C-alpha positions as CSV (number, residue, x, y, z in Angstrom):
1,M,0.0,0.0,0.0
2,T,2.8,2.4,0.8
3,E,4.2,2.2,-2.8
4,I,1.1,3.6,-4.4
5,S,-0.5,5.8,-1.7
6,C,0.8,9.3,-0.9
7,S,0.6,11.6,2.1
8,P,-1.1,12.8,4.1
9,H,-1.7,9.5,5.9
10,I,-4.5,9.7,8.5
11,H,-4.3,7.4,11.5
12,S,-7.4,5.5,12.5
13,N,-8.4,3.5,15.5
14,E,-9.8,0.8,13.2
15,T,-7.9,-2.5,13.3
16,T,-8.1,-5.5,11.0
17,T,-9.9,-7.4,13.8
18,K,-12.5,-4.6,14.3
19,I,-13.1,-4.4,10.5
20,M,-13.5,-8.1,10.1
21,W,-16.0,-8.5,13.0
22,S,-18.0,-5.5,11.7
23,V,-18.3,-7.4,8.4
24,I,-19.3,-10.6,10.3
25,I,-22.1,-8.6,12.1
26,A,-23.2,-7.2,8.8
27,L,-23.5,-10.7,7.3
28,L,-25.4,-12.1,10.3
29,P,-28.9,-11.2,9.2
30,A,-28.4,-12.8,5.8
31,T,-26.8,-15.8,7.5
32,L,-29.9,-16.3,9.7
33,A,-32.1,-15.9,6.6
34,S,-30.2,-18.6,4.7
35,I,-30.7,-21.0,7.6
36,Y,-34.4,-20.1,7.6
37,F,-34.9,-20.6,3.9
38,F,-32.6,-23.6,3.3
39,G,-32.5,-25.3,6.7
40,L,-29.7,-27.2,8.3
41,D,-28.1,-27.8,4.9
42,A,-27.1,-24.1,4.8
43,L,-25.8,-24.1,8.4
44,K,-23.7,-27.2,7.8
45,V,-22.1,-25.6,4.7
46,I,-21.4,-22.4,6.6
47,I,-19.7,-24.2,9.5
48,V,-17.6,-26.4,7.2
49,C,-16.4,-23.4,5.2
50,I,-15.4,-21.5,8.3
51,I,-13.6,-24.5,9.8
52,S,-11.8,-25.4,6.6
53,C,-10.7,-21.8,6.2
54,Y,-9.2,-21.8,9.6
55,I,-7.5,-25.1,8.9
56,G,-6.0,-23.7,5.7
57,E,-4.7,-20.7,7.8
58,V,-3.0,-22.9,10.4
59,I,-1.4,-25.3,7.8
60,S,-0.2,-22.4,5.6
61,H,1.8,-20.9,8.5
62,F,3.6,-24.2,9.1
63,V,4.2,-24.8,5.4
64,F,5.5,-21.3,4.7
65,S,7.3,-21.0,8.0
66,R,5.5,-17.8,9.0
67,R,4.7,-16.5,12.5
68,F,1.2,-17.5,13.4
69,R,-1.1,-14.4,13.6
70,S,-3.6,-14.0,16.3
71,F,-7.2,-14.8,15.3
72,D,-8.5,-11.7,13.6
73,G,-11.7,-12.9,12.1
74,S,-10.6,-12.8,8.5
75,E,-10.9,-16.6,8.2
76,V,-14.5,-16.4,9.4
77,V,-15.3,-13.6,6.9
78,T,-13.8,-15.7,4.0
79,G,-15.7,-18.8,5.2
80,I,-19.0,-17.1,5.4
81,L,-18.6,-15.3,2.1
82,L,-17.6,-18.6,0.4
83,S,-20.6,-20.4,1.8
84,F,-22.8,-17.6,0.6
85,V,-21.9,-18.3,-3.0
86,L,-22.3,-22.0,-2.8
87,P,-25.5,-24.1,-3.4
88,P,-27.1,-25.3,-0.2
89,S,-27.0,-28.9,-1.6
90,I,-23.3,-29.0,-2.2
91,P,-21.5,-32.0,-0.6
92,L,-19.7,-30.9,2.5
93,W,-16.4,-32.2,1.5
94,M,-16.5,-30.0,-1.6
95,A,-17.3,-27.0,0.6
96,G,-14.3,-28.0,2.8
97,I,-12.0,-28.1,-0.2
98,G,-13.2,-24.7,-1.3
99,G,-12.5,-23.2,2.1
100,F,-9.0,-24.6,2.3
101,L,-8.1,-23.4,-1.2
102,A,-9.5,-20.0,-0.5
103,I,-7.0,-19.5,2.3
104,F,-4.0,-21.7,1.4
105,L,-4.0,-21.2,-2.4
106,V,-5.6,-17.8,-3.0
107,K,-4.5,-15.8,0.1
108,E,-1.5,-17.4,1.8
109,L,0.4,-18.5,-1.3
110,F,0.6,-14.9,-2.3
111,G,1.9,-13.8,1.0
112,G,-1.0,-13.7,3.3
113,I,-3.6,-11.1,4.2
114,G,-3.0,-7.9,2.3
115,F,-1.1,-9.5,-0.5
116,N,-3.6,-11.7,-2.4
117,I,-4.5,-10.6,-5.9
118,F,-8.0,-12.1,-6.1
119,N,-10.9,-12.2,-3.7
120,P,-10.3,-15.5,-1.9
121,A,-14.0,-16.6,-1.6
122,L,-14.8,-15.9,-5.3
123,A,-11.6,-17.5,-6.6
124,A,-12.4,-20.6,-4.6
125,R,-15.9,-20.6,-6.0
126,A,-14.5,-20.4,-9.5
127,I,-12.2,-23.3,-8.8
128,L,-15.1,-25.4,-7.5
129,T,-17.3,-24.4,-10.5
130,V,-14.7,-25.6,-12.9
131,S,-14.0,-28.8,-10.9
132,F,-17.5,-29.8,-10.0
133,P,-19.9,-28.1,-12.5
134,L,-22.8,-30.3,-11.8
135,E,-22.9,-29.9,-8.0
136,M,-22.2,-26.2,-8.3
137,T,-25.2,-25.6,-10.6
138,Q,-27.9,-27.6,-8.7
139,F,-30.1,-25.4,-6.6
140,N,-32.9,-26.2,-4.2
141,A,-36.2,-24.3,-3.7
142,P,-36.5,-22.6,-0.3
143,L,-38.1,-24.4,2.6
144,S,-41.2,-22.3,2.4
145,Y,-42.5,-24.1,-0.7
146,R,-40.2,-27.0,-1.3
147,V,-40.8,-30.7,-0.5
148,D,-38.0,-33.2,-0.2
149,A,-35.4,-30.8,-1.6
150,I,-36.9,-30.2,-5.0
151,T,-34.2,-29.0,-7.5
152,T,-35.1,-25.9,-9.4
153,A,-33.5,-23.2,-11.5
154,T,-32.4,-19.8,-10.3
155,P,-34.3,-16.8,-11.6
156,L,-31.5,-15.9,-14.0
157,G,-31.4,-19.5,-15.1
158,I,-35.1,-19.5,-15.9
159,L,-34.7,-16.2,-17.7
160,K,-31.8,-17.3,-19.8
161,E,-32.9,-20.8,-20.7
162,G,-36.6,-20.2,-20.7
163,V,-37.2,-23.4,-18.8
164,G,-37.3,-24.6,-15.2
165,G,-40.5,-23.1,-13.9
166,Q,-42.1,-19.7,-13.3
167,L,-40.1,-16.6,-12.5
168,P,-40.5,-15.5,-8.9
169,S,-42.0,-12.1,-8.2
170,L,-39.8,-9.1,-7.4
171,W,-41.1,-9.3,-3.8
172,Q,-40.1,-13.0,-3.5
173,M,-36.6,-12.1,-4.7
174,F,-36.4,-9.1,-2.4
175,I,-37.2,-11.1,0.8
176,G,-35.2,-14.2,-0.4
177,N,-37.9,-16.7,-1.2
178,R,-36.3,-18.0,-4.4
179,A,-33.7,-20.6,-5.5
180,G,-30.1,-19.6,-5.4
181,C,-26.8,-19.7,-3.5
182,I,-27.0,-19.8,0.3
183,G,-26.5,-16.2,1.1
184,E,-27.4,-14.2,-2.0
185,T,-31.2,-14.6,-1.9
186,S,-32.4,-12.2,0.8
187,I,-31.8,-8.8,-0.7
188,I,-33.5,-6.9,2.1
189,L,-31.2,-8.4,4.8
190,L,-28.1,-8.0,2.7
191,L,-29.0,-4.3,2.3
192,I,-29.4,-4.0,6.1
193,G,-25.9,-5.3,6.5
194,A,-24.6,-3.1,3.7
195,I,-26.1,0.0,5.4
196,F,-24.4,-1.0,8.6
197,L,-21.0,-1.1,6.9
198,L,-21.7,2.2,5.2
199,C,-22.6,3.8,8.5
200,R,-19.5,2.4,10.1
201,K,-17.5,3.7,7.1
202,I,-16.1,0.2,6.6
203,I,-17.0,0.5,2.9
204,T,-17.9,3.5,0.7
205,W,-20.6,3.9,-1.9
206,H,-18.4,4.2,-4.9
207,I,-18.0,0.6,-6.0
208,P,-21.5,-0.8,-5.0
209,I,-23.5,2.1,-6.6
210,S,-21.4,2.4,-9.8
211,Y,-21.6,-1.4,-10.1
212,I,-25.3,-1.7,-9.6
213,L,-26.2,1.4,-11.7
214,T,-24.1,0.0,-14.6
215,V,-25.9,-3.3,-14.6
216,A,-29.3,-1.4,-14.4
217,L,-28.4,0.9,-17.3
218,L,-27.1,-1.9,-19.6
219,T,-30.0,-4.3,-18.8
220,G,-32.5,-1.4,-19.4
221,I,-30.8,-0.6,-22.8
222,A,-31.1,-4.3,-23.7
223,G,-34.9,-4.1,-23.1
224,Q,-34.9,-6.2,-19.9
225,N,-36.1,-5.3,-16.4
226,P,-33.3,-3.6,-14.6
227,L,-34.9,-4.2,-11.2
228,F,-35.1,-8.0,-11.9
229,H,-31.4,-8.1,-12.7
230,I,-30.6,-6.2,-9.5
231,L,-32.6,-8.5,-7.3
232,A,-31.8,-11.8,-9.1
233,G,-28.5,-13.5,-8.7
234,G,-25.6,-12.3,-6.5
235,L,-25.3,-8.7,-7.6
236,I,-26.2,-7.1,-4.2
237,L,-23.9,-9.6,-2.3
238,G,-21.1,-9.1,-4.8
239,A,-21.4,-5.3,-5.0
240,F,-21.4,-4.6,-1.3
241,F,-19.5,-7.5,0.3
242,M,-17.1,-8.9,-2.4
243,A,-16.1,-6.1,-4.8
244,T,-15.4,-3.8,-1.8
245,D,-12.7,-6.1,-0.4
246,Y,-9.9,-3.7,0.7
247,V,-7.0,-5.8,-0.7
248,T,-8.5,-6.5,-4.1
249,S,-10.2,-3.2,-4.9
250,P,-8.8,0.2,-5.8
251,I,-7.9,2.7,-3.1
252,T,-9.0,6.0,-4.7
253,P,-12.6,7.1,-5.2
254,K,-12.1,7.5,-8.9
255,G,-10.5,4.1,-9.1
256,K,-13.4,2.5,-7.2
257,I,-15.9,4.0,-9.6
258,I,-13.9,2.7,-12.6
259,F,-13.7,-0.7,-10.9
260,G,-17.5,-0.8,-10.3
261,I,-18.3,0.2,-13.8
262,G,-16.0,-2.5,-15.2
263,C,-17.6,-5.1,-13.0
264,G,-21.1,-4.0,-14.1
265,I,-20.1,-4.2,-17.8
266,I,-18.6,-7.7,-17.5
267,T,-21.5,-9.0,-15.4
268,S,-24.0,-7.8,-18.0
269,L,-22.1,-9.2,-20.9
270,I,-21.9,-12.6,-19.2
271,R,-25.6,-12.6,-18.4
272,F,-26.5,-11.6,-21.9
273,K,-24.0,-13.6,-24.0
274,G,-22.3,-16.2,-21.7
275,S,-23.3,-19.8,-21.4
276,Y,-23.5,-19.3,-17.6
277,P,-26.5,-17.3,-16.4
278,E,-24.6,-15.4,-13.7
279,G,-21.5,-13.3,-14.0
280,V,-20.9,-11.5,-10.7
281,A,-18.1,-13.8,-9.5
282,Y,-16.2,-13.8,-12.7
283,S,-16.5,-10.1,-13.3
284,I,-15.1,-9.2,-9.9
285,I,-12.2,-11.7,-10.3
286,F,-11.5,-10.3,-13.8
287,M,-11.4,-6.7,-12.5
288,N,-9.2,-7.7,-9.6
289,M,-6.4,-8.2,-12.1
290,F,-6.6,-4.5,-13.1
291,V,-6.6,-3.0,-9.6
292,P,-2.8,-2.2,-9.7
293,L,-3.2,-0.5,-13.1
294,I,-6.3,1.4,-11.9
295,D,-4.4,2.6,-8.8
296,R,-1.4,3.6,-10.9
297,Y,-3.4,6.0,-13.1
298,T,-5.9,7.3,-10.5
299,I,-3.6,7.9,-7.5
300,P,-3.3,11.7,-6.7
301,K,-0.1,13.4,-7.6
302,K,2.2,14.2,-4.7
303,F,2.0,17.8,-3.7
304,G,5.0,19.9,-4.9
305,V,6.3,17.2,-7.3
306,I,7.2,18.6,-10.8
307,K,6.9,16.2,-13.7
308,K,10.2,15.9,-15.6
């Protein structure tokens, strides 16, 4: 961070531990909703992801001969976010592999917290999707109207393929009564958590708003319902909780807006033209690669420096 940021540097009482536990608190409403809609299956996946993330953290410190850090909550955040982007019916051993890879491969192999290039939870999800495409694309209807774990398509899947049942109403998608990944369905509770983070100034509006507005604009131009695309899929979860990751997002307001617009464009293109109905995870991972370049060209010039 010191290579690309310039003075003045403002000291803050915020610590990594405080920030991580604020994110955990913000994710708690959606966590409870996922258990309500998908039952104990969701709870098991969440627990397995958290435990496997912590195991990956411990093993990596022995393998890479690093001093073991005190428990700061980052493993819990990664585990919860990973579980949020997994189907509730995924086998637990797959969820465990995902949690371990998120920490060991995506974070610690690059140097640990603060050095990873990609968002750990989304990168692990991408690995699981490539490795186990069938299990990663099977979704169950929520408990409120399912019997014996009926498999159904997500709203974006129904829209793209034109099969798999009737589209849920906007209200159903807003409260979370629709098929999807464990933690992405209840928009209202995700927004409550997002407002908490905004009020705590853990995140800023730049990435989420530019991301969501870009998707809304492009889907509207394409003749589709922008509100449907905002509520369907993992856009709200990705915009507020994934794309805003400190390590893998730009540090300047202008850079954050560019990052959000880029995520919105790629998400829309994948939803329109890709074979996969959802594009949030891949769009954020793709834009993660450009963060150093965005920071380079949007960082403010040092006061008093004359260009040669």
